[in-house]
DSSP file (Angstrom, degrees, kcal/mol; ACC not computed):
  #  RESIDUE AA STRUCTURE BP1 BP2  ACC     N-H-->O    O-->H-N    N-H-->O    O-->H-N    TCO  KAPPA ALPHA  PHI   PSI    X-CA   Y-CA   Z-CA
    1    1 A M              0   0    0      0, 0.0     0, 0.0     0, 0.0     0, 0.0   0.000 360.0 360.0 360.0 145.9   19.5   12.7  282.2
    2    2 A A        -     0   0    0      1,-0.1    34,-0.5    34,-0.1     2,-0.2  -0.253 360.0-105.8 -66.9 156.4   16.4   12.1  284.3
    3    3 A A        -     0   0    0     32,-0.1     2,-0.5     1,-0.0    18,-0.2  -0.524  25.1-124.2 -83.6 152.1   13.6   14.6  284.1
    4    4 A L  E     -A   20   0A   0     16,-3.2    16,-2.4    -2,-0.2     2,-0.5  -0.841  19.6-130.5 -94.4 127.8   12.8   17.1  286.9
    5    5 A Q  E     -A   19   0A   0     -2,-0.5    72,-2.7    14,-0.2     2,-0.4  -0.711  34.1-170.7 -78.3 123.2    9.3   17.0  288.3
    6    6 A F  E     -Ab  18  77A   0     12,-2.5    12,-2.1    -2,-0.5     2,-0.4  -0.953  15.4-177.3-125.3 135.0    8.1   20.6  288.3
    7    7 A E  E     -Ab  17  78A   0     70,-2.3    72,-2.7    -2,-0.4     2,-0.5  -0.999   8.1-165.7-131.4 132.9    5.0   22.2  289.8
    8    8 A L  E     -Ab  16  79A   0      8,-2.4     7,-2.4    -2,-0.4     8,-1.6  -0.978  19.5-175.3-116.4 119.7    3.9   25.8  289.5
    9    9 A V  E     -Ab  14  80A   0     70,-3.1    72,-2.4    -2,-0.5     5,-0.2  -0.949  15.5-170.3-127.5 133.2    1.2   26.8  292.0
   10   10 A S        -     0   0    0      3,-2.7    72,-0.2    -2,-0.4    73,-0.1  -0.662  45.1-101.5-105.0 170.1   -0.9   29.9  292.6
   11   11 A P  S    S+     0   0    0      0, 0.0     3,-0.1     0, 0.0    71,-0.1   0.756 122.5  44.7 -61.9 -21.2   -3.1   30.4  295.6
   12   12 A V  S    S-     0   0    0      1,-0.3     2,-0.3    70,-0.2    70,-0.0   0.846 123.3 -18.7 -92.9 -38.0   -6.1   29.6  293.4
   13   13 A K        -     0   0    0      0, 0.0    -3,-2.7     0, 0.0     2,-0.6  -0.979  68.8 -82.1-161.9 168.8   -4.9   26.5  291.4
   14   14 A L  E     -A    9   0A   0     -2,-0.3    -5,-0.2    -5,-0.2     3,-0.1  -0.762  38.5-173.3 -79.6 117.6   -2.2   24.3  290.1
   15   15 A I  E     +     0   0A   0     -7,-2.4     2,-0.3    -2,-0.6    -6,-0.2   0.888  64.5   0.1 -83.2 -42.7   -0.9   26.0  287.0
   16   16 A R  E     +A    8   0A   0     -8,-1.6    -8,-2.4     2,-0.0     2,-0.3  -0.997  57.9 174.2-151.5 142.8    1.5   23.4  285.7
   17   17 A S  E     +A    7   0A   0     -2,-0.3   -10,-0.2   -10,-0.2   -12,-0.1  -0.941  35.0  78.0-151.5 127.9    2.7   20.0  286.8
   18   18 A G  E    S-A    6   0A   0    -12,-2.1   -12,-2.5    -2,-0.3     2,-0.2  -0.901  73.5 -48.5 158.1 176.4    4.9   17.6  284.9
   19   19 A P  E     +A    5   0A   0      0, 0.0     2,-0.3     0, 0.0   -14,-0.2  -0.506  50.6 168.5 -77.7 141.1    8.5   16.6  284.0
   20   20 A V  E     -A    4   0A   0    -16,-2.4   -16,-3.2    -2,-0.2    34,-0.2  -0.890  39.4-124.2-138.9 169.6   10.9   19.2  282.5
   21   21 A H  S    S-     0   0    0     32,-2.2    15,-0.5     1,-0.3     2,-0.3   0.929  84.3 -17.1 -80.8 -50.4   14.6   19.3  281.7
   22   22 A M  E     -CD  35  53A   0     31,-1.7    31,-3.1    13,-0.1     2,-0.4  -0.993  50.3-153.9-156.6 152.7   15.5   22.4  283.7
   23   23 A V  E     -CD  34  52A   0     11,-1.7    11,-2.6    -2,-0.3     2,-0.5  -1.000   9.1-153.4-131.9 131.9   14.0   25.5  285.4
   24   24 A V  E     -CD  33  51A   0     27,-2.6    27,-2.1    -2,-0.4     9,-0.2  -0.933  19.1-163.0-105.6 124.9   15.8   28.8  286.0
   25   25 A V  E     -C   32   0A   0      7,-3.1     7,-2.2    -2,-0.5     2,-1.7  -0.872  22.9-129.0-114.6 136.0   14.4   30.7  288.9
   26   26 A P  E     -C   31   0A   0      0, 0.0    20,-2.4     0, 0.0     5,-0.2  -0.593  38.2-172.1 -82.5  81.8   14.8   34.4  289.8
   27   27 A G  E >   -CE  30  45A   0     -2,-1.7     3,-1.4     3,-0.7    18,-0.3  -0.314  34.9-116.7 -71.2 157.1   15.8   33.9  293.5
   28   28 A T  T 3  S+     0   0    0     16,-1.9    -1,-0.1     1,-0.3    17,-0.1   0.755 119.3  46.4 -66.7 -23.0   16.2   36.9  295.8
   29   29 A E  T 3  S-     0   0    0      1,-0.4    -1,-0.3    15,-0.3     2,-0.2   0.337 134.9 -62.8 -97.2   5.1   19.9   36.2  296.1
   30   30 A G  E <   -C   27   0A   0     -3,-1.4    -3,-0.7     2,-0.1    -1,-0.4  -0.499  69.7 -55.2 129.9 160.4   20.3   35.7  292.4
   31   31 A D  E     -C   26   0A   0     -5,-0.2     2,-0.3    -2,-0.2    -7,-0.0  -0.351  52.3-172.9 -66.2 146.4   19.1   33.4  289.6
   32   32 A F  E     -C   25   0A   0     -7,-2.2    -7,-3.1    -2,-0.0     2,-0.3  -0.999  15.8-137.9-142.8 145.3   19.5   29.7  290.0
   33   33 A G  E     -C   24   0A   0     -2,-0.3     2,-0.5    -9,-0.2    -9,-0.2  -0.784  12.8-155.9-101.4 144.5   19.0   26.7  287.8
   34   34 A V  E     +C   23   0A   0    -11,-2.6   -11,-1.7    -2,-0.3     2,-0.3  -0.982  15.6 171.2-125.0 124.1   17.4   23.4  288.9
   35   35 A L  E >   -C   22   0A   0     -2,-0.5     3,-1.6   -13,-0.2   -13,-0.1  -0.753  50.4 -70.9-116.2 167.4   18.0   20.1  287.2
   36   36 A A  T 3  S+     0   0    0    -15,-0.5   -32,-0.1   -34,-0.5    -1,-0.1  -0.345 122.5  29.9 -56.0 139.3   17.0   16.6  288.3
   37   37 A G  T 3  S+     0   0    0      1,-0.2    -1,-0.2    36,-0.2    37,-0.1   0.505  83.2 156.7  86.8   4.7   19.1   15.5  291.3
   38   38 A H    <   -     0   0    0     -3,-1.6    -1,-0.2    35,-0.1    38,-0.1  -0.293  51.8 -97.4 -61.4 147.5   19.6   19.1  292.6
   39   39 A A        -     0   0    0      1,-0.1    -1,-0.1    35,-0.0    33,-0.1  -0.375  48.7 -94.1 -63.7 143.9   20.4   19.4  296.3
   40   40 A P        +     0   0    0      0, 0.0     2,-0.3     0, 0.0    33,-0.2  -0.330  63.7 143.6 -60.2 139.8   17.4   20.1  298.5
   41   41 A M  E     - F   0  72A   0     31,-1.8    31,-3.1    -3,-0.1     2,-0.3  -0.976  38.1-138.6-166.2 164.5   16.9   23.9  299.3
   42   42 A M  E     + F   0  71A   0     -2,-0.3     2,-0.3    29,-0.2    29,-0.2  -0.978  23.9 173.2-130.7 148.1   14.3   26.6  299.8
   43   43 A S  E     - F   0  70A   0     27,-2.2    27,-2.9    -2,-0.3     2,-0.2  -0.995  31.0-121.3-150.5 148.5   14.5   30.1  298.4
   44   44 A T  E     - F   0  69A   0     -2,-0.3   -16,-1.9    25,-0.2     2,-0.4  -0.620  32.6-136.3 -81.8 155.3   12.4   33.2  298.2
   45   45 A I  E     -EF  27  68A   0     23,-2.6    23,-1.4   -18,-0.3   -18,-0.2  -0.938   6.9-145.6-117.8 135.1   11.7   34.5  294.6
   46   46 A R        -     0   0    0    -20,-2.4    21,-0.4    -2,-0.4    19,-0.1  -0.556  44.2 -78.4 -88.2 161.8   11.9   38.1  293.5
   47   47 A P  S    S+     0   0    0      0, 0.0     2,-0.3     0, 0.0    19,-0.2  -0.385  88.2  89.8 -58.4 135.4    9.5   39.4  290.8
   48   48 A G  E    S- G   0  65A   0     17,-2.1    17,-3.0    19,-0.1     2,-0.5  -0.983  74.7 -47.3 166.6-161.5   10.8   38.2  287.4
   49   49 A E  E     - G   0  64A   0     -2,-0.3     2,-0.5    15,-0.2    15,-0.2  -0.884  32.9-149.3-110.9 132.6   10.6   35.5  284.8
   50   50 A I  E     - G   0  63A   0     13,-3.2    13,-2.3    -2,-0.5     2,-0.6  -0.839  16.2-147.3 -90.6 131.1   10.9   31.8  285.4
   51   51 A A  E     -DG  24  62A   0    -27,-2.1   -27,-2.6    -2,-0.5     2,-0.6  -0.913  11.9-165.2-103.9 118.3   12.5   30.0  282.4
   52   52 A I  E     -DG  23  61A   0      9,-2.8     9,-2.7    -2,-0.6     2,-0.7  -0.913   2.9-162.8-109.1 115.3   11.2   26.5  281.9
   53   53 A Y  E     -D   22   0A   0    -31,-3.1   -32,-2.2    -2,-0.6   -31,-1.7  -0.869   4.3-167.9 -99.5 111.6   13.2   24.2  279.5
   54   54 A A  S    S+     0   0    0     -2,-0.7     2,-0.3     5,-0.4    -1,-0.2   0.898  74.7   4.4 -66.0 -41.2   11.0   21.3  278.4
   55   55 A T  S >  S-     0   0    0    -35,-0.1     3,-1.8     4,-0.1     2,-0.1  -0.916  96.6 -76.2-138.6 163.9   14.1   19.4  276.9
   56   56 A A  T 3  S+     0   0    0     -2,-0.3     3,-0.1     1,-0.3    -2,-0.0  -0.422 118.4  11.8 -61.2 130.8   17.8   20.0  276.7
   57   57 A G  T 3  S+     0   0    0      1,-0.3    -1,-0.3    -2,-0.1     2,-0.1   0.427  97.7 130.2  82.8  -1.3   18.6   22.6  274.1
   58   58 A S    <   -     0   0    0     -3,-1.8    -1,-0.3     1,-0.1     0, 0.0  -0.388  67.8 -98.0 -81.6 163.1   15.0   23.8  273.7
   59   59 A Q        -     0   0    0     -3,-0.1    -5,-0.4    -2,-0.1    -4,-0.1  -0.600  49.0-111.8 -74.4 140.1   13.8   27.4  273.8
   60   60 A P        -     0   0    0      0, 0.0     2,-0.5     0, 0.0    -7,-0.2  -0.424  12.6-129.5 -77.5 149.3   12.5   28.2  277.3
   61   61 A E  E     -G   52   0A   0     -9,-2.7    -9,-2.8    -2,-0.1     2,-0.5  -0.860  30.0-144.4 -86.5 127.0    8.9   28.9  278.1
   62   62 A L  E     -G   51   0A   0     -2,-0.5    25,-2.8    25,-0.5     2,-0.4  -0.842  19.3-177.3-102.8 130.6    8.9   32.2  280.1
   63   63 A V  E     -GH  50  86A   0    -13,-2.3   -13,-3.2    -2,-0.5     2,-0.4  -0.992  18.7-139.3-127.9 124.6    6.5   32.7  282.9
   64   64 A H  E     -GH  49  85A   0     21,-3.3    21,-2.2    -2,-0.4     2,-0.3  -0.677  22.1-176.3 -85.3 134.3    6.3   36.0  284.9
   65   65 A V  E     -GH  48  84A   0    -17,-3.0   -17,-2.1    -2,-0.4    19,-0.2  -0.934  28.9-140.3-126.2 152.9    5.9   35.8  288.7
   66   66 A D        -     0   0    0     17,-1.1     2,-0.2     1,-0.4    18,-0.1   0.224  69.6 -72.8 -95.3  15.4    5.4   38.5  291.2
   67   67 A G  S    S+     0   0    0    -21,-0.4    15,-0.4    16,-0.2    -1,-0.4  -0.676  70.3 137.7 120.0-177.3    7.6   36.8  293.8
   68   68 A G  E     -F   45   0A   0    -23,-1.4   -23,-2.6    -2,-0.2     2,-0.3  -0.995  48.2 -53.4 143.6-147.8    7.0   33.8  296.0
   69   69 A Y  E     -FI  44  80A   0     11,-2.4    11,-2.8    -2,-0.3     2,-0.4  -0.970  29.9-158.0-137.0 147.0    8.8   30.7  297.2
   70   70 A A  E     -FI  43  79A   0    -27,-2.9   -27,-2.2    -2,-0.3     2,-0.5  -0.991   7.0-169.9-125.5 136.0   10.7   27.8  295.6
   71   71 A E  E     -FI  42  78A   0      7,-2.6     7,-2.4    -2,-0.4     2,-0.5  -0.987   2.7-166.7-127.3 123.2   11.3   24.4  297.2
   72   72 A V  E     +FI  41  77A   0    -31,-3.1   -31,-1.8    -2,-0.5     2,-0.2  -0.933  23.9 152.0-106.3 128.0   13.7   21.9  295.8
   73   73 A S  E >   - I   0  76A   0      3,-2.8     3,-1.2    -2,-0.5   -36,-0.2  -0.800  63.7 -83.5-139.8-178.4   13.4   18.4  297.2
   74   74 A E  T 3  S+     0   0    0      1,-0.3   -37,-0.1    -2,-0.2     3,-0.1   0.800 128.2  58.0 -59.5 -27.1   14.0   14.8  296.2
   75   75 A A  T 3  S-     0   0    0      1,-0.2     2,-0.3   -71,-0.1    -1,-0.3   0.689 118.7-103.3 -78.2 -18.9   10.5   14.9  294.6
   76   76 A G  E <   - I   0  73A   0     -3,-1.2    -3,-2.8   -38,-0.1     2,-0.4  -0.972  53.1 -33.1 136.3-150.9   11.4   17.9  292.4
   77   77 A L  E     -bI   6  72A   0    -72,-2.7   -70,-2.3    -2,-0.3     2,-0.5  -0.946  42.9-173.2-118.0 129.5   10.8   21.7  292.3
   78   78 A I  E     -bI   7  71A   0     -7,-2.4    -7,-2.6    -2,-0.4     2,-0.5  -0.990   4.5-166.8-120.7 128.3    7.6   23.4  293.5
   79   79 A I  E     -bI   8  70A   0    -72,-2.7   -70,-3.1    -2,-0.5     2,-0.5  -0.968   1.0-165.9-115.4 128.0    7.2   27.2  292.9
   80   80 A L  E     +bI   9  69A   0    -11,-2.8   -11,-2.4    -2,-0.5     2,-0.3  -0.960  20.7 157.7-112.2 123.9    4.5   29.0  294.8
   81   81 A S        -     0   0    0    -72,-2.4   -13,-0.2    -2,-0.5     3,-0.1  -0.994  38.9-141.0-147.6 150.7    3.6   32.5  293.5
   82   82 A G  S    S+     0   0    0    -15,-0.4     2,-0.5    -2,-0.3   -70,-0.2   0.939  90.5  32.5 -78.3 -49.6    0.6   34.9  293.7
   83   83 A D  S    S+     0   0    0    -16,-0.2   -17,-1.1   -73,-0.1     2,-0.4  -0.948  70.4 174.7-117.8 118.8    0.5   36.4  290.3
   84   84 A I  E     +H   65   0A   0     -2,-0.5     2,-0.3   -19,-0.2   -19,-0.2  -0.981   3.6 163.6-128.2 129.1    1.5   34.2  287.3
   85   85 A E  E     -H   64   0A   0    -21,-2.2   -21,-3.3    -2,-0.4     2,-0.2  -0.992  36.7-115.1-147.1 142.1    1.4   35.0  283.6
   86   86 A T  E     -H   63   0A   0     -2,-0.3     2,-0.5   -23,-0.2   -23,-0.2  -0.495  29.5-137.7 -71.9 138.8    2.9   33.6  280.5
   87   87 A V        -     0   0    0    -25,-2.8   -25,-0.5    -2,-0.2     2,-0.5  -0.853  14.1-161.4-100.4 129.5    5.3   35.9  278.7
   88   88 A T        -     0   0    0     -2,-0.5     2,-0.3   -27,-0.1   -27,-0.0  -0.942   5.5-162.3-111.5 134.4    5.1   36.1  274.9
   89   89 A R              0   0    0     -2,-0.5   -27,-0.0     1,-0.1    -2,-0.0  -0.866 360.0 360.0-113.6 147.1    8.1   37.5  272.9
   90   90 A Q              0   0    0     -2,-0.3    -1,-0.1     0, 0.0    -2,-0.0   0.374 360.0 360.0-120.2 360.0    8.0   38.7  269.4
């Protein structure tokens, strides 16, 4: 399967940009997963964790966001959020 182009952006800088397998986003209407080829859409994001899967079957990288916006287009997924921090689990 093709890779999804993913960008995570704060008001200050581009946090992450590159191909991933899938991203699960905490939308205000419920969580949704985005793979390459997803239908175009926009959603607001509630505070929570974005799960970024680098490859199929991999453990996700978890990133906490305080809310924001997600846009899915033919070009990929862009998430805009104000406060972004990586979550570490033990």
